[in-house]
Residue, then its C-alpha position, 0 to 999 in steps of 0.5 A: s267510311n263516307g260511303p261509295s262514290p256515286d259521281w265525280v268531276i274534273d276541275g283543272n288538275r283535280l279530281i273531285v270525288l263525291l262520297s254519298g254518305s249513308s242514311s241507314g243504320m248509323p248515318v254518315p255524312a256525305a263528303i268530298y275527296l280530292v285527288d291530284l290528276a298529275t300525280g294520282t295522290p290525294l290532295v287532302p288527308a281525309p275526305i271533307e265532310i259536307p252538311t247532309p240533310p237528315g235521311e238523305v244521301a248524295r247523288t251527283v256533283r256538278l261544277g258551274p257558276g254560283p254565289g261568289g264564283e265557281v261552285a260544286v253543286v251536290s244533289f241529295t235525295t232518297g226518293g223524295p224532295t231533292t236538296f241542292l247544296a252549292l259548295s265553294t270549290s276552294s274550301f268546300t264549305p256551303v255557300a247556298s242551298l235549295t230544296e225542291s219537290a216536283g215530278q214523280t221522282s227526285a231530280t235526275e240531273m242538274l247542270p249549268s245553263p249554256g250561258g252560265t247565268e242559271w242552273l237547271a234541274l230535271f224532275a221526270g214526270a209520268p204518262a197516264p195512268f199515273a199522269v204526273d207532270g214533269k218539271l224543269l227547275v230554273v235557278d238563278a246562278a248568282t243567288f242560287t234561288k228558284k226562278a221558275l218551274i217549267s212544265l214539261g208535260q205528262e211524259t217520261q223525261t229521261d235526259l237534260l242537255a245544255l247546248p254549249s254555245d255563246s250565241l245559240r243557247r238552247v236546252f234540250v230534254a228527251s221525253g216520251v211515252p213508253a210503247l206500253f202506253n202507245g209510245t211517242d218520243v219527243l225532243l223538247e227544246l227551250p231557249s236559255d239564259p233566261t230559260t223561259g216559255v213553253p217547250v217546242r216539241h220535236v216528235l221523233s221515232n219510237l226508238a229513242v225514249g219510249g220504244n225501248g227505254r234507252s237514253l236519247f243522248t247517251n244511247r244507254 
């Protein structure tokens, strides 16, 4: 077995299922499994194993533009640096990879920008007394290389949202300080394509992020 499925994504009439692999005991590589949504039957006889960094497991899979066309980006981590592996969506062979370490934890999300020219990855920070600066990694989609690492402040960033619009291209990050540390909840806003500059801070109530630990965008 290539481990449990931490994530999946729909690509037309295919379900792309990510299998995490395993880093304990006898290491097992992560894999991709494909299912026909029309018939519910497998499109491959066995999971397609993918290169897996030593000691890491796969966490997420996202679709978007990349070198040579559409790619599936798989993120790998076990709590340290995060490796992003871009796979061809036709053969599921690697076309590019990138490793980054930022914030207090591994990347919690990576997704394409609204205009499709970049990939964005969120690395959460932490308020005092830990005082770790959160970061937004900006990756050039065409080359899958790092463009920038934008500071998001010493807060707990919980969610990343790219506003899907051909004209109003914006990226939002839910951020804040937990109530235990005199909480403040903030929505950070950045222009995208290119994603640059200092985030605009929109102060919210203490009920979204810091007040009770919920996700701002999904109400978890």
